Backbone as CSV, one residue per row, in Angstrom:
resi,resn,N_x,N_y,N_z,CA_x,CA_y,CA_z,C_x,C_y,C_z
1,MET,0.898,-1.190,-0.002,0.219,0.126,0.028,1.110,1.141,-0.265
2,ASN,0.622,2.505,-0.219,1.406,3.691,-0.788,1.220,4.362,1.077
3,GLU,2.441,4.693,0.877,2.964,5.239,2.443,1.752,6.007,2.836
4,ALA,1.416,7.165,1.877,0.461,8.026,2.528,-0.843,7.696,3.144
5,VAL,-1.192,6.401,2.683,-2.468,6.215,3.330,-2.779,6.274,4.731
6,ARG,-3.834,7.119,4.766,-4.892,7.517,6.167,-5.414,6.252,6.629
7,LEU,-5.116,6.209,7.807,-5.821,5.278,8.323,-7.315,5.240,8.720
8,GLU,-7.829,6.450,8.726,-9.157,6.816,9.045,-9.651,6.653,7.558
9,SER,-8.971,6.501,6.369,-9.472,5.880,5.310,-9.867,4.557,4.900
10,LEU,-9.323,4.054,5.682,-9.365,2.355,6.095,-10.515,1.757,6.957
11,LEU,-11.250,2.534,7.764,-11.818,2.197,9.034,-13.010,1.369,8.346
12,ASP,-13.387,0.928,7.014,-14.766,0.504,6.561,-13.714,-0.669,6.138
13,GLN,-12.460,-0.665,6.187,-12.058,-2.051,5.239,-11.298,-2.317,6.752
14,PRO,-11.577,-3.599,7.300,-10.759,-3.904,8.588,-9.590,-4.654,8.284
15,PHE,-9.646,-5.604,7.190,-8.626,-6.052,7.077,-7.330,-5.119,6.479
16,GLU,-7.709,-4.624,5.999,-6.476,-3.556,4.972,-6.161,-2.887,6.142
17,LEU,-6.944,-2.140,6.943,-6.366,-1.675,8.089,-4.916,-2.234,8.721
18,LEU,-5.476,-3.368,9.268,-4.532,-4.429,9.789,-3.158,-4.540,9.257
19,LEU,-3.364,-4.717,7.522,-2.154,-4.890,7.153,-1.308,-3.335,7.394
20,GLU,-1.906,-2.446,6.819,-1.368,-1.291,7.099,-0.275,-0.828,8.493
21,ILE,-1.713,-1.419,9.066,-0.698,-1.336,11.065,0.145,-2.044,10.794
22,GLU,0.308,-3.155,10.405,1.480,-4.072,10.335,2.329,-3.784,9.870
23,ARG,2.215,-3.334,8.560,3.378,-2.570,7.607,4.461,-1.601,8.364
24,ARG,2.967,-0.757,9.038,3.721,0.843,9.877,4.653,0.217,10.745
25,SER,4.290,-1.010,11.580,4.786,-1.540,12.801,6.277,-2.161,12.408
26,ARG,6.168,-2.818,11.335,7.271,-3.308,10.817,8.054,-2.236,10.121
27,ALA,7.862,-1.412,9.944,8.753,-0.146,9.125,9.205,0.227,10.014
28,ALA,8.837,0.754,11.423,9.049,1.610,12.109,10.323,0.487,13.018
29,VAL,9.918,-1.072,13.062,11.076,-1.206,13.699,12.312,-1.658,12.938
30,ALA,12.203,-1.782,11.338,13.096,-1.801,11.167,13.984,-0.415,11.110
31,GLY,13.411,0.932,11.505,14.242,2.059,11.214,13.659,2.623,10.003
32,GLN,12.589,2.093,9.245,12.321,3.025,8.131,10.986,3.498,8.117
33,SER,10.407,3.758,9.395,9.569,4.985,9.867,9.314,6.307,9.044
34,GLY,10.397,6.865,8.778,10.071,8.288,7.869,10.422,9.273,9.205
35,VAL,10.059,8.856,10.456,10.157,9.538,11.559,10.802,9.553,12.046
36,ASP,11.917,10.618,12.437,13.304,10.792,13.078,13.278,11.234,14.541
37,MET,13.636,9.607,14.917,13.275,9.349,16.508,14.446,10.286,17.524
38,SER,15.424,10.982,17.432,16.341,11.831,17.227,15.911,13.184,18.037
39,SER,14.603,13.806,17.278,14.282,14.518,17.562,13.219,14.377,18.770
40,GLU,12.761,13.394,19.316,11.730,12.802,19.984,12.555,13.168,21.909
41,TRP,11.439,13.924,22.366,11.594,13.914,23.677,10.810,13.685,24.306
42,VAL,11.187,12.992,25.449,10.540,11.817,26.576,10.462,12.502,28.056
43,GLY,9.250,12.745,28.450,8.919,13.754,29.777,7.783,12.505,30.878
44,VAL,8.131,12.549,31.856,7.358,11.953,32.408,5.779,12.795,32.694
45,GLY,4.628,12.386,32.618,3.270,13.238,32.403,3.036,12.810,33.877
46,PHE,2.209,14.105,34.481,1.491,13.768,35.692,0.524,14.780,35.924
47,ARG,0.046,14.888,36.839,-1.512,15.772,37.258,-1.283,16.327,38.343
48,ILE,-1.324,17.826,38.469,-1.966,18.714,39.788,-3.154,18.777,39.599
49,GLY,-4.175,18.371,40.559,-5.258,18.792,40.885,-6.022,18.369,39.151
50,GLU,-6.614,19.075,38.728,-7.012,18.418,37.304,-6.410,18.925,35.603
51,GLU,-5.450,19.560,35.850,-4.440,19.802,35.217,-3.311,18.556,35.179
52,GLN,-2.560,18.556,33.378,-1.820,17.817,33.633,-0.317,18.304,32.744
53,PHE,0.611,17.860,33.090,1.899,18.398,33.121,2.927,17.368,32.536
54,VAL,3.990,17.968,32.488,5.002,16.914,31.911,6.642,17.376,32.359
55,ALA,7.616,16.477,32.974,8.800,16.820,33.491,9.787,16.149,32.601
56,ASP,10.925,17.054,32.477,12.201,16.152,31.638,12.223,15.018,32.232
57,ARG,12.530,13.855,31.275,12.993,12.518,31.910,14.116,12.166,33.033
58,ASP,14.909,13.238,32.616,16.352,13.330,33.288,16.427,14.250,34.501
59,GLN,15.110,14.942,35.016,15.302,15.347,35.729,13.964,14.674,37.237
60,VAL,13.764,13.439,36.674,13.340,12.348,37.561,13.691,11.559,37.974
61,ARG,14.375,11.144,39.340,15.373,10.221,39.682,14.211,9.168,39.835
62,GLU,13.251,8.986,40.240,12.096,7.610,40.076,10.864,8.211,40.365
63,VAL,9.546,7.547,40.458,8.491,7.722,40.855,8.183,6.870,42.109
64,LEU,7.390,7.115,43.128,7.258,6.454,44.365,5.833,6.413,45.162
65,MET,5.625,5.470,45.252,4.305,5.459,46.178,4.189,6.590,47.540
66,LEU,3.340,7.225,48.070,3.370,7.815,49.079,3.794,6.958,50.315
67,PRO,5.061,7.419,51.078,5.751,6.349,52.153,4.839,6.430,53.232
68,LYS,4.306,5.379,53.918,3.366,4.823,54.939,3.904,5.675,56.485
69,THR,5.111,5.991,56.416,5.603,6.758,57.802,6.255,7.837,56.983
70,LEU,6.139,9.389,57.562,6.445,10.384,57.383,6.723,10.926,58.824
71,THR,7.442,11.903,58.841,8.351,12.498,60.180,7.842,13.746,59.847
72,ARG,6.972,14.553,60.677,7.018,16.284,60.364,8.080,16.828,61.108
73,VAL,8.155,17.952,60.382,9.493,18.831,60.533,9.007,20.244,61.424
74,PRO,9.035,20.377,62.578,8.587,21.562,63.330,9.338,22.909,62.581
75,GLY,8.473,23.734,62.374,8.882,25.109,61.655,9.208,24.977,60.411
76,THR,8.341,24.111,59.983,8.626,24.170,58.272,7.335,24.994,57.831
77,ARG,7.794,25.315,56.458,6.215,25.889,56.017,4.818,24.781,55.602
78,ARG,3.887,24.887,55.749,2.913,23.948,55.701,2.825,23.136,54.327
79,TRP,3.613,23.751,53.427,3.697,23.022,52.523,4.495,21.496,52.079
80,VAL,5.489,21.879,53.354,6.445,20.724,53.599,6.091,19.683,54.348
81,LEU,5.524,18.761,53.828,4.904,17.481,54.887,5.489,16.216,55.746
82,GLY,6.864,16.268,55.380,7.555,15.980,56.018,8.790,15.501,55.665
83,ILE,9.336,14.540,56.824,10.842,13.955,55.477,10.197,11.995,55.787
84,ALA,10.769,11.462,54.479,10.804,10.177,54.727,12.132,9.586,54.647
85,ASN,12.079,8.012,54.918,13.139,7.786,54.860,13.218,6.947,53.791
86,LEU,14.274,7.048,52.491,13.849,6.267,51.266,14.934,5.378,51.661
87,ARG,14.985,4.354,51.546,16.277,3.416,51.914,17.432,3.827,52.410
88,GLY,17.369,4.842,53.267,18.738,5.242,53.831,18.479,6.438,53.962
89,HIS,18.224,7.098,52.823,18.356,8.486,52.669,17.235,9.690,53.384
90,LEU,17.515,10.625,53.621,16.190,11.272,53.978,15.719,12.328,52.981
91,LEU,14.500,12.657,52.403,13.982,12.836,51.326,12.428,13.770,51.882
92,PRO,12.894,15.071,51.718,11.843,16.083,52.225,10.698,15.735,51.015
93,LEU,9.190,15.972,51.806,8.420,15.642,50.768,7.596,17.110,50.497
94,VAL,7.252,17.298,49.238,6.459,18.734,49.224,5.363,18.611,48.504
95,ASP,4.124,19.055,48.918,2.809,19.168,48.397,3.117,20.295,47.472
96,VAL,3.416,19.720,45.724,3.056,21.013,45.142,1.767,22.176,44.980
97,LYS,1.134,21.475,45.173,-0.492,22.073,44.953,-0.580,23.171,45.900
98,LEU,-0.285,22.653,47.235,-0.277,23.586,48.566,0.901,24.870,48.168
99,LEU,2.035,24.011,47.926,3.228,25.220,47.465,2.896,26.115,46.536
100,LEU,2.140,25.892,45.382,1.611,27.020,44.716,0.165,27.681,44.674
101,GLY,-0.082,27.414,46.115,-1.317,28.215,46.437,-3.023,27.962,46.422
102,SER,-2.867,26.180,45.584,-4.082,25.829,45.162,-4.582,24.930,45.932
103,GLY,-4.498,24.695,47.138,-5.045,24.067,48.108,-4.063,23.017,48.193
104,ARG,-4.616,21.941,49.414,-3.721,20.896,49.492,-3.848,19.733,48.667
105,THR,-3.129,18.845,48.700,-3.474,17.478,47.774,-4.137,16.656,48.315
106,THR,-5.359,16.007,47.812,-6.019,15.369,48.519,-5.590,14.241,48.279
107,LEU,-4.792,13.114,49.308,-4.241,11.856,49.276,-4.850,10.696,48.966
108,ARG,-4.810,9.986,47.875,-5.319,8.810,47.532,-4.747,7.786,47.171
109,ARG,-5.399,6.810,46.311,-4.512,5.809,45.857,-3.622,6.154,44.774
110,THR,-3.957,7.004,44.083,-3.290,7.503,43.056,-1.816,8.553,43.008
111,THR,-2.178,9.310,44.327,-1.018,9.890,44.752,0.205,9.417,45.025
112,ARG,1.434,9.921,44.278,2.745,9.421,43.569,3.789,10.943,44.320
113,VAL,4.790,10.242,44.424,5.760,11.048,44.762,6.781,11.283,43.663
114,ILE,7.091,12.046,43.102,8.213,12.290,41.942,9.712,12.668,42.798
115,SER,10.569,11.698,42.794,11.564,12.275,43.116,12.483,12.956,42.340
116,VAL,13.330,14.038,42.827,13.742,14.947,41.732,15.218,14.626,41.668
117,ASN,15.715,14.645,40.436,17.048,13.793,40.238,17.710,15.214,40.305
118,HIS,18.521,15.839,41.421,19.022,16.807,41.647,19.965,16.612,43.096
119,ARG,21.202,16.925,43.113,22.204,16.529,44.079,22.293,17.003,45.258
120,GLU,22.273,18.489,44.931,22.157,19.155,46.301,21.184,19.529,47.202
121,VAL,19.964,19.325,46.224,18.398,20.016,46.415,17.565,18.245,46.435
122,PRO,17.597,17.125,46.852,16.596,16.372,46.988,15.445,16.603,47.975
123,ALA,14.397,16.099,46.712,13.299,16.649,46.842,12.074,15.597,46.361
124,GLY,11.140,14.947,47.222,10.053,14.341,46.619,8.863,15.120,46.345
125,LEU,8.552,15.792,45.208,7.198,16.150,44.835,6.001,15.604,45.267
126,VAL,5.122,15.761,45.595,3.692,14.805,46.209,2.914,15.265,44.934
127,VAL,2.634,14.555,43.919,1.219,15.080,42.900,-0.069,14.301,43.138
128,ASP,-0.684,14.572,42.241,-2.101,13.714,42.453,-1.796,12.627,41.588
129,GLU,-1.184,12.481,40.917,-1.097,10.951,39.619,0.377,11.575,39.092
130,VAL,0.540,10.172,38.500,1.737,10.375,37.589,1.283,9.316,36.403
131,LEU,1.037,9.891,35.324,0.296,9.606,34.189,1.206,8.716,33.040
132,GLY,3.009,8.675,33.388,3.480,7.347,32.670,4.143,8.449,31.732
133,PHE,4.982,7.797,31.184,6.157,8.340,29.908,5.171,8.849,28.702
134,ARG,5.674,10.335,28.407,4.883,10.919,27.370,5.817,11.289,26.178
135,ARG,5.861,11.102,24.803,6.471,10.963,24.013,6.397,12.607,23.346
136,PHE,7.473,13.422,22.638,6.917,14.631,21.638,7.697,14.778,20.819
137,LEU,7.345,15.342,20.029,8.622,15.770,18.700,8.906,17.017,19.143
138,GLU,9.903,17.255,18.477,10.412,18.855,18.561,9.781,19.820,18.158
139,HIS,8.448,19.481,17.144,8.305,20.537,16.593,6.446,20.978,17.345
140,GLU,6.195,19.853,18.219,5.248,20.190,19.180,5.459,21.105,20.293
141,PHE,7.036,21.515,20.340,7.447,22.546,21.693,6.908,23.710,21.245
142,LYS,6.136,24.121,22.172,6.132,25.932,21.953,7.052,26.800,23.249
143,GLU,7.626,27.759,23.067,7.921,28.724,23.855,7.129,29.113,25.132
144,GLU,5.984,29.835,24.691,5.353,30.194,25.639,4.151,29.410,27.056
145,THR,3.899,29.608,27.473,3.524,28.731,28.728,2.322,28.612,28.554
146,ALA,1.389,28.007,29.103,0.067,27.796,29.108,-0.484,28.404,30.335
147,LYS,-1.383,29.204,30.287,-2.013,29.448,31.858,-2.492,27.988,32.498
148,THR,-2.123,28.268,33.687,-2.852,27.458,34.307,-3.475,27.310,35.501
149,ILE,-4.354,26.436,36.189,-5.487,27.049,37.252,-4.516,26.923,38.537
150,VAL,-3.658,25.949,38.546,-2.481,25.986,40.005,-1.820,27.188,39.549
151,ARG,-1.491,28.094,38.942,-0.794,29.030,38.827,0.776,29.017,39.120
152,CYS,1.154,27.929,38.292,2.618,27.742,38.104,3.210,27.884,37.351
153,GLU,2.821,29.595,36.052,3.729,30.113,35.255,5.252,30.391,35.263
154,SER,5.477,30.418,36.655,7.324,31.194,36.677,7.554,29.795,36.719
155,PHE,7.250,28.577,37.065,8.275,27.322,36.846,8.141,26.616,35.818
156,LEU,7.416,27.152,34.509,7.121,26.393,33.475,8.363,26.754,32.534
157,GLY,8.481,25.839,31.454,9.663,25.934,30.830,9.094,26.038,29.418
158,GLY,8.024,26.257,29.102,7.256,25.756,27.504,6.288,25.289,27.644
159,THR,5.434,24.945,26.703,4.626,23.857,26.708,4.680,22.742,25.197
160,TYR,4.242,21.272,25.431,4.107,20.918,24.329,2.452,20.615,23.806
161,ARG,2.490,20.936,22.800,0.982,20.753,22.360,0.845,19.447,21.261
162,ARG,-0.367,18.809,21.628,-0.573,17.609,20.738,-2.010,18.101,20.499
163,GLY,-2.726,18.214,18.893,-4.028,18.480,19.321,-4.328,19.293,20.046
164,ASP,-5.681,18.886,20.561,-6.200,20.045,21.791,-5.559,20.124,22.959
165,ASP,-4.545,19.034,23.121,-3.605,18.986,24.424,-2.493,19.558,24.952
166,ALA,-2.367,20.343,25.833,-1.264,21.179,26.120,-0.477,20.367,27.475
167,TRP,0.530,20.314,27.343,1.574,19.458,28.260,2.506,20.623,28.468
168,PRO,2.376,21.560,29.712,3.071,22.099,29.878,4.400,21.702,30.862
169,VAL,5.498,22.576,30.610,6.846,21.381,31.326,7.135,22.157,32.129
């Protein structure tokens, strides 16, 4: 089939649609997809409140469940939830939503801690949910920052846009 075939045009032809998907998959594995993967940016998607964000994969050390035991630290700001012992290392946990002035994060099953990959300032950012890896192409990046409900524009470094979805970085 022709390289320019759009999958939408094959919706009424399920067998041809599967053949085209298989052909594209095999071409991608063989490195013949026509998409330059070197221009791909990979980040970790997460949610604060009802908004989605993405952090550079290199800035995230790991994603953790919220620790069961947390030691409160007297005299700290309200957004510092406490200190957790992570395999013998102390990790301060920060409620990002509260830090930004948008209320306290409701602790649920989906609540996660993003351990920041920074030697001098270790921190665990408490977010509502981690959405997994998100991949974007260079042309999907825009320098301007999207307006957010949680008022974090001063911390953003641009936005990846795909269709109607905006992923502030």
